[in-house]
Structures are given as structure tokens and as C-alpha cells.
C-alpha atoms as one frame of an Amber mdcrd trajectory, in Angstrom:
protein
   0.495 -22.490   4.784  -1.994 -20.038   2.729  -1.279 -21.214  -0.762  -4.319
 -20.825  -3.104  -5.711 -22.591  -6.188  -2.888 -21.404  -8.607   0.161 -22.388
  -6.415   0.595 -18.765  -5.200   1.536 -19.011  -2.106  -0.071 -16.108   0.243
   2.751 -13.963   2.620   1.279 -10.834   2.894  -2.067  -8.932   4.253  -2.759
  -5.416   3.710  -4.740  -3.952   6.232  -7.306  -0.463   5.856  -7.394   0.466
   9.220  -9.657   3.507   8.449 -11.940   4.730   5.596 -11.436   7.907   6.631
  -9.042  10.236   4.983  -7.267  14.095   5.652  -6.902  14.185   2.122  -9.129
  14.653  -0.963  -7.228  12.496  -4.264  -9.338  12.391  -7.065  -7.938   9.319
  -8.103  -7.888   7.507  -4.984  -9.052   3.884  -4.989  -9.942   3.489  -1.551
  -7.888   0.382  -1.368 -11.011  -1.671  -3.008 -13.211  -0.419  -0.048 -16.168
  -0.103   0.270 -17.846   2.596   2.664 -19.126   0.003   5.493 -20.797   0.432
   9.161 -18.364  -0.722  11.104 -14.674  -0.294  11.982 -12.625  -2.734  13.568
 -10.956  -2.492  17.643  -7.033  -2.251  17.636  -7.962  -5.707  19.608 -10.193
  -7.153  17.148  -6.607  -6.471  14.608  -4.388  -7.438  16.725  -6.239 -10.736
  16.704  -6.946 -11.355  12.981  -3.156 -10.532  12.612  -2.106 -12.880  14.956
  -4.306 -15.856  13.120  -2.716 -14.928  10.142   0.729 -15.551  11.437  -0.374
 -18.952  12.761  -1.318 -19.748   8.938   1.774 -18.375   7.542   1.186 -14.613
   6.698   4.539 -12.915   7.073   4.266  -9.154   6.185   1.607  -6.667   7.641
   1.161  -3.595   5.723  -1.220  -0.800   7.569  -3.079   1.534   5.174  -6.420
   3.828   4.855  -7.344   5.694   4.363  -4.839   7.408   6.209  -3.659   5.142
   9.033  -2.480   8.309  11.242  -6.005   9.145  11.798  -6.731   6.269  14.288
  -5.452   7.337  17.936  -5.036   3.611  18.687  -2.144   3.523  15.831   0.757
   3.041  17.899  -1.223   0.123  20.323  -2.498  -2.212  17.141   1.396  -1.845
  16.376   2.255  -2.568  19.829   0.371  -5.322  19.951   1.276  -7.005  16.846
   3.422  -9.903  16.791   7.418  -8.721  16.985   8.624 -11.496  14.294   5.988
  -9.694  11.502   7.564  -6.874   8.719   5.364  -4.391   9.875   5.104  -0.960
   7.424   2.803   1.374   6.635   0.994   3.068   3.814   0.699   6.973   4.773
   0.397  10.712   3.526   3.244  11.592   6.261   0.787  14.804   6.722   0.468
  13.361  10.341   3.503  11.988  10.847   5.726  14.980  12.347   4.579  14.730
  15.694   3.951  10.754  15.992   6.758   9.448  13.594   9.200   8.359  16.774
   6.085   7.020  19.022   5.134   5.104  15.662   8.742   3.421  15.192   9.026
   2.831  18.856   5.459   0.995  19.119   6.819  -1.421  16.149   6.552   0.519
  12.534   9.705  -0.980  10.533   9.232   0.989   7.306   6.782   3.401   5.097
   5.537   4.590   1.996   4.593   7.562   1.722   1.835   8.975  -0.992   3.574
  12.038  -2.875   2.435  12.596  -6.082   4.027  15.914  -6.974   6.646  18.335
  -5.226   5.079  21.555  -6.919   2.607  23.140  -4.150  -0.726  24.356  -6.381
  -0.313  20.963  -8.028  -0.687  19.286  -4.790  -3.539  20.932  -3.805  -5.329
  20.086  -6.926  -4.462  16.642  -6.878  -5.212  16.135  -2.817  -8.049  19.068
  -2.382  -5.743  20.202   0.588  -3.164  22.642   1.162  -0.739  19.996   3.465
   2.291  19.774   1.506   4.932  21.217   3.541   3.062  19.226   6.342   3.574
  16.638   4.373   7.489  17.248   3.914   7.915  17.717   7.681   6.123  13.973
   8.019   8.394  13.034   5.928  11.131  14.179   7.670  10.142  13.100  10.731
  10.149   9.744   9.757  13.686   9.802   8.364  15.100  11.013  11.643  12.944
   8.258  13.631  14.954   5.998  11.700  11.923   4.446   9.618  13.794   3.052
   6.623  13.614   2.270   4.370  11.076   4.695   3.046   9.708   4.684  -0.468
   7.873   7.487  -2.309   4.443   6.684  -4.261   4.016   8.646  -6.956   1.157
   8.114  -9.077   2.082   9.388 -12.789  -0.936  11.640 -14.322  -0.935  12.576
 -17.884  -0.827  16.345 -18.155   0.217  16.818 -14.940   3.070  15.048 -12.721
   4.574  13.097 -15.731   7.368  16.244 -15.991   8.188  16.467 -12.344   9.719
  12.254 -12.821  13.396  13.711 -13.025  13.187  15.697 -10.213  11.503  13.755
  -7.679  14.252  10.333  -8.520  17.062  13.191  -7.290  14.470  14.369  -4.524
  15.074  10.727  -3.244  18.584  10.025  -3.996  19.094  12.921  -2.107  17.502
  12.225   0.611  18.078   8.139   0.726  14.095   7.510  -0.810  13.506   4.657
  -2.813  10.994   6.362  -6.050   8.002   3.797  -6.670   6.504   5.124 -10.266
   3.158   3.808 -10.789   0.386   3.132 -13.291  -2.996   4.934 -12.597  -5.433
   2.625 -11.809  -8.686   4.372 -13.846 -10.794   2.464 -11.185 -14.132   4.894
 -13.089 -14.262   6.540 -17.328 -13.676  10.145 -15.755  -9.724   8.957 -14.573
  -9.195   7.450 -18.048  -7.763  11.008 -19.347  -4.967  11.018 -16.782  -3.487
   7.092 -17.464  -0.200   7.260 -18.933   1.654   4.553 -20.335   4.623   3.516
 -17.918   6.963   1.606 -20.930   8.789   4.674 -22.479   9.553   5.413 -19.003
  11.022   2.389 -18.115  13.008   2.112 -21.193  15.054   4.986 -20.591  15.504
   3.352 -17.121  16.368   0.314 -18.365  19.099   2.378 -20.314  20.811   4.264
 -17.716  20.401   1.398 -14.857  23.797   0.127 -13.687  21.693  -3.092 -12.293
  18.047  -4.206 -12.362  16.415  -6.548  -9.897  13.478  -8.370 -10.420  11.146
  -8.293  -7.097   8.881 -11.167  -5.935   6.197  -9.668  -5.413   4.269  -8.362
  -8.770   7.505  -9.597 -10.770   8.212  -5.973 -10.494  11.222  -4.354 -11.512
  13.644  -2.333  -9.389  15.960   0.169 -11.501  19.743   0.868  -9.209  20.871
   3.780 -11.150  23.501   5.781 -10.624  21.802   7.398  -7.940  19.001   6.002
  -6.378  16.328   3.176  -6.906  13.393   3.580  -8.812  10.654   0.386  -8.951
   7.945   0.100 -11.233   4.296  -0.885 -10.781   2.346  -1.705 -13.534  -0.959
  -3.719 -12.949  -2.769  -2.503 -16.206  -2.508  -5.025 -19.367   0.252  -7.031
 -17.172  -0.476 -10.492 -16.019   2.969 -10.462 -14.949   1.527  -8.668 -11.922
  -1.565 -10.844 -10.887   0.491 -13.554 -11.263   2.783 -12.944  -8.677   0.908
 -11.326  -6.278   1.065 -12.852  -3.097  -1.338 -10.809  -0.571  -5.083 -10.440
   0.685  -6.220  -7.147   1.616  -8.610  -6.544   4.860 -10.787  -4.046   4.573
 -11.542  -1.698   7.457 -15.392  -2.934   8.042 -13.769  -6.293   8.120 -13.970
  -8.378   5.079 -11.325 -10.459   3.930 -10.628  -9.113  -0.032  -9.211 -11.339
  -2.640  -8.398  -8.766  -4.941  -8.237  -4.881  -5.052 -10.403  -5.047  -8.302
 -13.274  -6.925  -7.424 -16.692  -6.533  -4.053 -18.066  -9.533  -5.160 -15.745
 -12.237  -3.316 -15.131 -10.778   0.250 -15.437 -12.862   2.988 -16.648 -11.558
   6.152 -13.708 -12.511   9.045 -14.543  -9.660  11.205 -18.235 -11.732  11.907
 -16.783 -14.533  12.365 -13.729 -12.792  14.712 -16.762 -10.936  17.305 -18.967
 -15.251  17.157 -16.103 -16.046  19.328 -14.587 -18.665  17.589 -11.063 -18.236
  16.204 -11.524 -21.232  14.412 -13.818 -19.861  11.903 -11.546 -16.877  11.536
  -9.471 -19.440  10.723 -11.412 -20.634   7.985 -12.436 -17.627   6.587  -8.938
 -17.353   5.708  -8.942 -20.413   4.032 -12.377 -19.566   2.135 -10.627 -16.573
   1.060  -7.174 -18.140  -0.161  -9.727 -20.552  -2.349 -11.353 -17.304  -3.713
  -8.009 -15.485  -4.703  -7.556 -15.891  -8.981  -5.629 -13.456 -11.307  -7.675
 -10.457 -12.291  -6.269 -10.854 -16.074  -8.193 -14.990 -15.719 -11.557 -13.181
 -15.725 -11.039 -11.669 -19.150
């Protein structure tokens, strides 16, 4: 079992299987990954996950970039231990002909990054006219039985905040869970798009029929008369970091304790390629020791 020095048990592993993406969202933090010179093979990802499971990891989320750009994604999914809860974050634009295959390979649920339902806004945010493809991919995922499906909506001041009610209605109509996500201003140019979620959260609290507290980040889920909404609010929120229970694995094979830091990564792919599985376990133990709530540095 992996437990850091703050008493937080590590249960999840978030794996960036590629840093490539077919969209160019202007606010993307790229999972905190720098551009690397390596990319893990399917076999290497599977082996690292197997060792992680031995150490107590229970949940794996595949991310990117866009995971569906990997032609061997089904191989990756199919090779993972069946007892793990396996999910994926995707923009859905490549799922229309592939969702069934991914579900058959072991994928259970997905998060779909969908910042808007407006075609022109979508093009402005992502740099591509691919909203139609995203909606087709989302429908294919629903038809394939991937559940629950969560819609990740990063709120952008002056751009899509006025769409929250419309997005909630869309999610409620289709049995989807809406996640309203606070923008992480990873550079000064993004600060003007930051929007405080507290007023929206207050309205949700007044209208909800039930409020649940999730273990992950201690985030709240609001069960509405129609639909469910989760709030992801990392900024100026010490509870968010205090209840983080996951590690990250970059696409070039480094274990990463925190999204917001790049000075404490541990090379697990190098350890694996040395042929010594004991070194892989040592990498997991080391990166767990390095975990520290981000707010503790402030």
C-alpha cells in the first residue's frame, strides 16, 4: 500500500498515454507534462500498471493529449488487470467508430472534455471545427454502454459561463454527469479567463435535492431535480490538495506527484527498461515520499 507522509493513501494512477492531441485548446495544461523524447509502449504501460496494482493502486485513468490517437489503445486496455477500474479522459472526436472496441477491451467509463455546445465557440476554444465529431463520438460512447459518462466543462470567463444551465439540461436529458471545472491559469495570459465557481456552487446548493461529498479531492456532487453536477475547484482550496489520492504517469515515463510541479519527477520507465522490476517498485515508493499538498508550499 502506498501512503505518503501526510497520511494520504494513493489509490489512483492517471496515465498520459501520449502528449499528442488533435485539438489545440488554449487553456490546456497538458496534464502538467513537458514534451518528452520517449513514448511508452503498450507493453511497458501494462507492466507498470501491473506493478502499481501490486502496490495497492485500484483505479487507472488514461489521459493525453488525446488517448484515442494511440492505435494500440485497445491493446493497452486489454492487457490491464481486470480487477482495476479503468476509465479515460477524451475529447470524443475519434470515438464514433471505436467506442465499441474500447468497451470490449475493458474500458468502463469516460470523461469527455466538452467546453461548449456552440459550434463557433468550440472552434475558438479548441482551434478546430470538430464539435459534430465530438457529439457523434459521445453518442457512440453512450451506445457502447460506457457509464457513467462525465462531461468536463472548464468554465471560461466571458466565453461559456452563460451556457451552464444549457449544458446541465443537455446532460440531464442524456443521463450524463456534468463536471464544472475551475480554470487553472498555468500562465499569465489565462488569468483573464478565470471564473470563480463559488456563486454557481451556491446556486446549486440552494437547488439540490441531495449533496454528496466525494473522497477524491473532497469535492461535492449536487444531485439536482434533473441531473447531477460535480464541482472541481482546485484554486485557493486546500481541501482539494489535502484529499488528493492519485499519482500521475507522464507519456515519457516519469511518475509525477503533483500536476503543478515539475521538479520532483521520478523516472519509472528507465527503471523498467533496466529489467529490474524492483527498481520500478522503488520508483513508486520514492514518488509517494515526494507527494506534498501543493498549498503546503505557499
